[in-house]
Steps between C-alpha positions, in 0.01 A plus 500: 500500500140532614397292800188286470176619667362262745151352510221533605567870588606590146181372334272651770664842459467489117130396523426798732674760284862511605716590798382858540134404479541218753687739742203741464240223561690394815550853624878471481714814504782336303402406150790253482377277775294271275796472265703360798240224542617363165869482604691224666553525872874523442438827318278640779180381342227277632575206275187536291259513797251775540491591877184356654375836637455625136317187370147599616530850360621379160230226479228760580637731235518223239139395575388865464675539169403151383867390466526125520695454821442251780665422832654191342693737264703617801627156584832417342532188292724223629 
């Protein structure tokens, strides 16, 4: 059974080209790190939250590539 991907990380990663691309943009050595952002905390994920240290880099990349992404997209819905 496949576990659900958590938001907003899942949508952000897809908009930017996938796990490997986001890892590259953020300068991460482990290509699976962005994938873990989409997993529940109980499964050693971040619960759908993109770590704040990566947000400025991802927003800058999105602006450069004209990908519709704003700071509000990183805020989880209640």
